[in-house]
C-alpha positions in Angstrom: -3.2 -26.8 -20.5 -6.3 -26.7 -22.6 -5.1 -29.5 -24.4 -4.5 -31.6 -21.2 -8.6 -31.6 -20.8 -7.9 -30.0 -17.2 -11.4 -28.4 -16.1 -11.5 -24.6 -15.4 -11.6 -25.0 -11.5 -8.3 -26.8 -11.6 -6.9 -23.9 -13.9 -8.4 -21.2 -11.6 -6.3 -22.7 -8.5 -3.2 -20.8 -9.9 -4.8 -17.3 -9.6 -3.3 -15.2 -6.8 -4.6 -15.2 -3.7 -5.3 -11.6 -2.9 -8.4 -9.3 -2.3 -9.4 -6.0 -4.0 -8.3 -3.5 -1.5 -8.2 0.3 -1.1 -6.2 3.0 0.7 -8.9 5.0 2.7 -6.6 8.3 1.9 -8.7 8.2 -1.4 -12.2 8.5 0.2 -10.8 11.0 3.3 -13.3 13.2 3.0 -16.2 11.2 2.3 -15.2 9.4 5.5 -14.8 12.5 7.8 -18.5 13.3 6.6 -20.1 9.8 7.1 -17.5 7.3 8.1 -20.0 3.9 8.2 -21.8 5.1 5.1 -18.8 5.8 3.1 -17.3 2.2 4.1 -20.5 0.5 3.2 -20.3 2.2 -0.2 -16.6 1.0 -0.1 -17.6 -2.8 0.4 -20.7 -2.3 -1.7 -18.4 -1.5 -4.7 -16.5 -4.8 -4.3 -13.5 -3.9 -1.9 -12.8 -6.4 1.0 -9.7 -4.7 2.4 -8.7 -1.3 3.6 -5.4 0.4 4.6 -5.8 3.2 7.1 -4.2 6.6 6.6 -5.1 7.4 10.4 -8.4 7.2 12.4 -11.0 9.9 10.8 -12.0 11.2 14.3 -13.2 7.9 15.8 -11.6 5.7 18.4 -9.6 2.5 17.3 -12.7 0.6 18.6 -15.4 2.5 17.0 -13.5 1.8 13.6 -12.9 -1.6 14.0 -16.8 -2.2 14.8 -17.7 -0.2 11.7 -15.0 -2.0 9.4 -16.9 -5.3 10.9 -20.2 -4.2 10.2 -19.2 -3.6 7.0 -17.4 -6.9 6.2 -14.2 -5.1 5.6 -10.7 -5.9 7.1 -7.7 -3.5 7.7 -4.3 -5.8 7.4 -2.1 -2.6 7.2 -2.3 1.0 8.5 0.0 4.3 8.3 1.6 5.4 11.4 3.8 8.8 11.1 7.3 8.7 11.9 6.8 10.8 15.1 4.1 8.4 16.3 6.5 5.1 15.5 9.2 6.9 17.6 7.1 8.6 20.4 3.7 6.9 20.7 4.6 3.4 20.0 2.7 1.6 22.8 -0.6 3.4 21.9 0.0 2.8 18.0 0.6 -1.2 18.8 -2.7 -1.0 20.9 -4.5 0.6 17.8 -3.0 -2.0 15.5 -4.1 -4.8 17.9 -7.6 -3.5 18.1 -7.9 -2.9 14.3 -6.1 -6.4 13.5 -3.8 -4.7 11.1 -0.6 -6.6 10.5 1.6 -4.0 9.0 2.8 -0.6 10.4 3.7 1.6 7.6 5.8 4.9 7.7 4.3 7.2 5.2 7.1 9.5 4.8 9.8 11.5 6.8 9.4 15.3 7.6 11.8 17.3 5.1 13.9 18.8 7.8 15.0 15.2 8.7 15.9 13.8 5.3 18.0 16.7 3.7 21.4 14.6 3.4 22.4 11.3 2.9 23.7 11.4 6.5 20.2 12.1 7.3 18.9 9.2 5.8 21.4 6.9 7.5 20.0 7.9 10.7 16.6 7.4 9.3 17.7 4.0 8.4 18.9 3.3 11.8 16.0 4.5 13.6 13.8 2.5 11.1 15.8 -0.9 12.1 15.2 -0.1 15.6 11.8 0.4 15.3 11.2 -2.6 12.9 12.9 -4.7 15.7 10.6 -3.6 18.2 7.5 -3.8 15.6 8.8 -7.6 14.8 9.0 -8.6 18.5 5.2 -8.0 18.8 4.3 -10.2 15.5 3.7 -7.2 13.1 5.9 -5.8 10.4 7.1 -2.4 9.4 7.3 -1.3 6.2 8.4 2.2 4.6 6.3 4.1 2.0 8.0 5.6 -0.9 7.2 9.2 -2.6 9.2 10.4 -5.6 12.2 12.2 -3.5 13.6 8.8 -2.5 14.9 8.5 -5.8 16.5 11.9 -6.4 20.4 11.6 -5.9 22.7 13.2 -3.5 26.1 14.6 -4.9 27.7 11.1 -4.5 25.2 9.4 -6.6 23.3 7.7 -3.7 19.7 8.2 -3.4 17.4 7.7 -0.3 16.0 4.6 -1.8 19.2 2.8 -2.3 20.4 3.6 1.1 16.7 1.9 2.5 17.6 -0.7 0.4 21.2 -1.1 2.0 21.1 0.2 5.3 18.2 -1.3 6.5 17.8 -5.2 7.7 15.5 -6.9 5.2 14.0 -8.7 8.1 13.0 -5.5 10.5 12.1 -2.8 7.4 10.1 -4.0 4.7 8.8 -1.7 1.8 5.1 -0.2 0.6 6.0 0.6 -3.1 3.8 3.3 -4.4 4.1 2.7 -8.4 2.9 6.3 -9.2 5.8 7.9 -7.5 8.3 5.5 -8.7 7.1 6.6 -12.3 7.1 10.2 -11.3 10.7 9.9 -10.5 11.2 8.7 -13.9 11.7 5.2 -12.8 9.8 1.9 -14.3 7.7 0.7 -11.5 8.0 -3.1 -13.2 11.7 -2.9 -12.8 11.7 -1.5 -9.1 9.3 -4.1 -8.0 11.7 -6.7 -9.8 14.7 -5.4 -7.9 12.6 -4.9 -4.8 12.0 -8.4 -4.5 10.6 -9.6 -1.4 11.2 -6.4 0.4 8.2 -5.2 -1.0 5.1 -6.5 0.9 2.7 -4.0 0.1 2.0 -2.2 -3.2 -0.2 1.2 -3.9 -2.0 0.8 -7.4 -2.0 4.5 -8.4 -2.1 5.4 -12.0 -0.5 8.4 -13.6 -2.4 10.7 -15.7 -1.1 12.3 -18.8 -0.8 15.9 -16.8 1.2 14.3 -14.3 -2.2 13.9 -11.5 -3.2 10.9 -10.0 -5.9 8.9 -12.1 -8.3 5.8 -11.9 -6.4 2.6 -11.9 -6.2 1.6 -15.9 -7.1 5.1 -17.3 -3.6 6.5 -17.1 -0.2 5.9 -18.9 1.1 2.9 -16.5 0.9 -0.5 -17.7 -1.2 -1.6 -14.7 -1.7 -5.0 -15.8 2.1 -5.7 -16.1 2.8 -3.8 -12.4 0.1 -6.0 -11.0 1.8 -9.2 -12.4 5.1 -7.8 -11.1 3.9 -7.1 -7.7 2.4 -10.6 -7.3 5.6 -12.1 -8.6 7.4 -10.1 -6.1 5.6 -11.6 -3.3 3.3 -8.5 -2.5 0.7 -9.4 0.4 -1.7 -6.5 -0.4 -2.2 -4.4 -3.2 -4.1 -0.9 -2.6 -5.9 1.0 -5.1 -5.2 4.8 -4.1 -6.0 8.1 -5.7 -4.9 11.2 -4.2 -7.5 13.6 -5.6 -10.6 13.2 -7.3 -13.5 15.2 -8.3 -15.8 12.2 -7.3 -13.7 9.8 -5.1 -16.6 7.1 -4.6 -17.0 6.8 -8.8 -13.2 6.8 -9.2 -12.8 3.9 -6.4 -15.4 2.2 -8.6 -13.7 2.8 -12.0 -10.4 1.4 -10.4 -12.4 -1.6 -9.0 -13.7 -2.6 -12.5 -10.4 -2.5 -14.2 -9.3 -5.1 -11.1 -12.2 -7.4 -12.0 -11.4 -7.2 -15.8 -7.7 -8.2 -15.4 -7.0 -12.0 -17.0 -7.9 -14.6 -14.9 -4.2 -15.3 -13.4 -4.3 -12.0 -12.0 -7.4 -10.6 -11.0 -8.1 -10.4 -7.2 -10.3 -13.0 -5.3 -13.7 -11.1 -5.1 -15.4 -13.7 -2.5 -15.0 -13.7 1.0 
């Protein structure tokens, strides 16, 4: 393309339109201690979007006001399986206030997912919730851990059941690449096979000792993962690190990795 004499700004138009984003669970303790100060630090580092893992002791209206003052948007929020089933109306109102387009079921309690039959019940429930969510103009997604890839005696896995027994229109996926790798699978292959079911991704790196690490500092090929996620059509890619001795320093290191990705992959850093 360089031989065609195309200017750089034309080439830059092919860059993906995604913005640097953070799952706020990473900085949960700091949020509890100083909500707005922490959000401001997140924004100052360069993040432009966040995903909520719950409200840190404030109302949805107060959280929205803090996010707006820090020029952060929250396109996605986690909502427990119980709240999705039994507190749906108030959950929708929180999403409306916060401006979230995605409701993510982060897990299912162990007592409700022991067998393949249990998972088929979960799938039926998620289908019904997904229809209700979609009727309100939002989308439901399910977030994986590693246990969804452990096979039952018949060879099926919870993840395969989720893929085959939920309606692709009603139940999308938020793929956590760390947990895929912890299960012994290739996150890139999983992204390719998931295709357009995968609308959200957690960029979480795997340290040599099995813990979570700053993006780009672990054993996962995060550049290939980002490329595969964007090729699959993921709308939002959230940095996440479950544990860190200095979470704010860690998210800064992860952000620096993102801004040094190849030009055709790096997130849009402007407004």
